[in-house]
matplotlib code that plots the C-alpha trace (Angstrom):
import matplotlib.pyplot as plt

x = [-57.5, -57.3, -54.8, -53.2, -55.7, -56.9, -60.5, -60.2, -58.1, -58.7, -61.8, -59.0, -57.7, -54.4, -53.0, -55.5, -58.1, -56.3, -55.5, -59.1, -59.9, -56.6, -54.1, -50.9, -49.6, -46.7, -45.7, -42.0, -41.2, -39.0, -37.3, -34.8, -35.1, -34.2, -36.4, -36.4, -37.1, -39.2, -42.1, -44.5, -48.5, -51.0, -54.7, -57.3, -60.6, -63.6, -66.1, -68.7, -66.6, -67.2, -63.9, -60.2, -57.8, -54.5, -50.9, -48.2, -44.9, -43.2, -39.4, -38.1, -40.1, -42.3, -44.4, -46.6, -49.3, -52.7, -54.9, -56.8, -59.9, -59.1, -62.6, -64.0, -66.9, -65.1, -66.7, -66.0, -63.3, -62.6, -63.0, -59.9, -61.1, -59.6, -55.6, -53.2, -49.2, -47.4, -43.9, -41.9, -42.8, -38.8, -39.7, -36.6, -38.1, -35.9, -36.7, -35.5, -36.7, -35.6, -37.4, -40.4, -40.7, -40.3, -42.9, -45.3, -44.6, -44.6, -46.6, -47.2, -49.5, -48.0, -49.5, -46.7, -47.9, -49.4, -51.6, -53.6, -53.2, -55.2, -57.5, -59.7, -56.8, -53.6, -54.1, -50.7, -49.7, -47.4, -45.6, -43.7, -40.6, -39.9, -41.6, -40.2, -43.2, -46.3, -49.4, -52.7, -55.9, -59.4, -59.7, -63.3, -63.7, -66.6, -68.5, -67.4, -67.9, -65.9, -62.3, -59.1, -56.8, -53.3, -51.7, -49.7, -46.5, -45.8, -42.8, -44.5, -48.2, -49.9, -54.2, -55.9, -59.7, -62.2, -63.6, -66.0, -64.0, -62.1, -60.9, -59.1, -61.5, -61.2, -64.7, -65.6, -62.6, -58.7, -55.7, -53.7, -50.5, -50.6, -49.5, -46.4, -48.1, -51.8, -51.7, -55.0, -54.3, -55.7, -58.6, -59.3, -58.6, -57.2, -53.5, -52.5, -48.7, -46.6, -43.0, -41.7, -44.6, -44.1, -46.9, -50.1, -51.9, -55.5, -58.0, -61.3, -63.0, -66.1, -68.2, -66.6, -69.7, -70.4, -69.0, -70.8, -73.8, -72.9, -72.2, -76.0, -77.0, -75.5, -76.9, -79.8, -79.6, -78.4, -81.5, -83.4, -82.0, -82.6, -85.8, -86.8, -84.8, -86.6, -90.0, -88.9, -87.6, -91.0, -93.2, -91.4, -91.8, -95.8, -95.7, -94.1, -96.7, -99.3, -97.8, -97.3, -101.5, -102.4, -99.6, -98.5, -94.8, -94.1, -96.1, -96.6, -100.4, -102.8, -104.0, -107.3, -110.1]
y = [-17.9, -16.1, -17.6, -16.5, -18.7, -16.4, -17.3, -15.7, -12.0, -11.2, -10.3, -8.5, -11.3, -9.0, -5.7, -3.8, -4.7, -4.4, -0.8, -0.2, -0.6, 1.3, 5.0, 3.6, 6.4, 5.9, 8.3, 9.3, 11.5, 14.5, 14.7, 17.5, 18.5, 15.0, 12.4, 9.1, 6.2, 4.4, 1.7, 4.7, 3.9, 6.3, 6.1, 6.9, 7.8, 6.5, 9.0, 7.6, 7.3, 3.5, 2.0, 3.0, 2.2, 1.2, 1.3, -0.3, 0.1, -3.4, -3.8, -7.2, -8.4, -11.9, -10.1, -6.7, -5.6, -4.0, -1.5, -2.6, -1.1, 1.1, 1.4, 0.6, -0.8, -3.3, -6.5, -7.8, -8.0, -5.9, -6.8, -7.1, -7.2, -6.7, -7.9, -7.9, -7.7, -5.8, -5.9, -4.3, -6.7, -8.1, -9.0, -7.9, -4.7, -2.5, 0.4, 3.0, 5.7, 4.5, 1.0, 2.8, 4.5, 1.4, -0.6, 2.3, 2.3, -1.2, -3.1, -6.6, -8.4, -11.2, -14.3, -14.7, -17.1, -15.9, -16.1, -13.7, -13.9, -12.4, -10.7, -8.6, -8.0, -7.2, -8.4, -9.6, -11.0, -13.1, -14.7, -18.1, -16.0, -12.3, -9.5, -6.4, -4.9, -3.0, -4.7, -2.9, -3.8, -2.4, -2.0, -1.7, -1.1, -2.9, -0.1, 2.8, 6.2, 10.0, 9.1, 6.7, 5.7, 4.6, 2.1, -0.3, 0.8, 3.0, 5.2, 7.4, 8.0, 10.2, 10.3, 11.4, 12.1, 12.6, 15.4, 17.4, 16.3, 18.3, 18.1, 20.9, 22.5, 22.6, 21.8, 19.0, 17.6, 17.7, 15.8, 14.2, 14.8, 18.0, 16.7, 17.9, 19.3, 19.5, 19.7, 19.8, 17.0, 17.9, 16.6, 18.6, 16.3, 17.1, 15.5, 15.1, 14.1, 12.9, 12.6, 10.6, 10.2, 8.7, 6.3, 5.8, 8.9, 10.2, 12.1, 13.2, 14.2, 16.2, 17.6, 20.9, 22.5, 21.5, 24.7, 26.9, 24.4, 24.4, 28.5, 28.8, 26.4, 28.3, 31.6, 30.1, 28.8, 32.3, 33.8, 31.8, 32.4, 36.1, 35.9, 33.9, 36.8, 39.1, 37.9, 37.3, 41.2, 42.4, 39.5, 41.1, 44.6, 44.2, 42.6, 45.3, 47.8, 45.5, 45.4, 49.6, 49.6, 48.3, 48.5, 51.9, 50.6, 52.2, 49.9, 47.1, 47.3, 47.1, 50.9, 52.1, 52.9]
z = [15.5, 12.1, 10.0, 6.6, 4.6, 1.6, 2.4, 5.8, 5.2, 1.9, -0.7, -3.3, -5.6, -6.8, -5.8, -7.5, -5.4, -2.1, -3.7, -4.4, -0.9, 0.9, -0.2, 0.4, 2.1, 4.0, 6.5, 6.5, 9.6, 9.7, 13.2, 13.6, 10.1, 8.9, 7.0, 9.2, 8.2, 11.3, 11.4, 11.2, 10.9, 8.9, 9.8, 8.1, 10.0, 8.3, 7.2, 9.2, 12.1, 12.3, 11.3, 11.0, 7.8, 8.7, 6.6, 9.0, 7.5, 9.3, 9.3, 10.2, 12.4, 13.9, 16.1, 15.0, 17.8, 16.3, 17.2, 20.4, 21.8, 25.0, 26.0, 29.7, 27.8, 25.2, 26.1, 23.0, 20.7, 18.2, 14.5, 11.9, 8.4, 5.0, 6.3, 3.5, 3.1, 0.6, -0.9, -3.8, -7.3, -7.1, -3.0, -1.8, -0.2, 2.5, 5.2, 3.4, 1.0, -2.2, -1.2, -0.2, -3.2, -5.1, -3.0, -3.9, -7.9, -8.1, -5.2, -5.3, -2.5, -0.8, 2.1, 4.3, 6.9, 10.2, 13.2, 14.8, 18.5, 22.2, 19.4, 22.6, 25.2, 22.5, 19.6, 17.8, 14.4, 14.5, 11.2, 11.0, 9.4, 10.1, 7.8, 5.8, 3.9, 4.8, 6.6, 5.9, 7.6, 9.2, 12.5, 13.4, 17.2, 19.6, 20.7, 17.9, 19.0, 17.8, 18.9, 18.0, 19.9, 18.8, 20.6, 18.4, 19.1, 15.5, 16.1, 14.0, 13.5, 11.0, 11.3, 8.4, 9.1, 6.2, 5.0, 6.9, 10.4, 12.4, 16.0, 18.1, 19.9, 24.1, 25.0, 21.8, 21.4, 21.0, 20.3, 23.1, 22.9, 20.4, 17.2, 15.8, 12.5, 11.1, 7.7, 5.1, 2.0, -1.6, -0.8, 1.7, 4.7, 8.2, 8.2, 12.1, 12.4, 15.4, 14.5, 17.4, 19.7, 23.0, 23.9, 22.7, 20.8, 20.9, 18.9, 19.7, 16.4, 15.6, 12.5, 11.8, 11.9, 15.4, 16.5, 15.1, 16.4, 19.9, 19.7, 18.4, 21.6, 23.9, 22.5, 22.8, 26.2, 27.2, 25.7, 27.6, 30.8, 30.3, 28.8, 32.4, 34.4, 33.1, 33.6, 37.4, 37.5, 35.8, 37.8, 41.4, 40.5, 39.4, 43.0, 44.7, 43.1, 44.4, 47.8, 47.8, 47.1, 50.2, 52.7, 55.0, 54.3, 57.9, 60.2, 58.2, 58.4, 56.0, 54.8, 56.0, 53.1]

ax = plt.figure().add_subplot(projection="3d")
ax.plot(x, y, z, "-o")
ax.set_aspect("equal")
plt.show()
C-alpha cells in the first residue's frame, strides 16, 4: 500500500521541482457557451508514448479514482510515480476561476495523508480528510502502447499529444468518442478536448508521418500486384502463341509437318 510518506511519493523537494516535472495546465471546459468549473483532467502523453502525465482538479473529495490499465493483457498493476498535491499559497483554494488563477500564480505543494487502494483493478487514492486542490501524477501502463484511455471519471477531459504525434486517421487510429474540439497549442501540440464526456475516452495516436508512409507502402504493394499481373498476362500470351504453332485449333490434333 502506497502511503503519503514523502520518500515514497516524491523526488521534488518543493513546488519548483514539481513544476519542473509537470505543466500546471487546468482544463476549464466550455459547456453551452459558458465556462464551467468541474473536476477536469489534463493528460499529457509522453513523447515516447510510454506514460501519461496527469493534472487532475479535485473538489472536496475523500476518494479519487486514478487511471487504470484496461488492456486485456494487463497482468500487472500499472505504475504510479511522482504523485504530488498542489494548492494555493494561503491554503484556502476553492474550485472557482479565481481560485484556479490564484493556484496557477501561487502554487504550493502539500502532503495530505492518503493511501492508494486496489492499484491493479481499481486504483483509488483515499484521503484521511477531504481534499480540494490539484493532484498530479505519472501513469505508466504495464504494456505501454500507442493509445491512451481516460477512465478516471473526470467530468471534462483534455488530452495533449506531444509534437510529432497526431490522431484522426480512420485506418491508423482515431479518438473515440469524437472530441468537442481539436486545437494546436503554441508548442505545436495537438490538444483534444471533451467538455462533458459520457464514460471513458480513448485516443489511438501515431507519428504524423505515418499516413504518408502507409500510402507509400500501399503504392508499393499495388505496384507489385500490377507487375505480377502483367507478368502473368505476358506468360499467358507467350504460351498461347506457342500453342498456335503446334495445334490446328480446330480438331485439337497436333499439326502435321
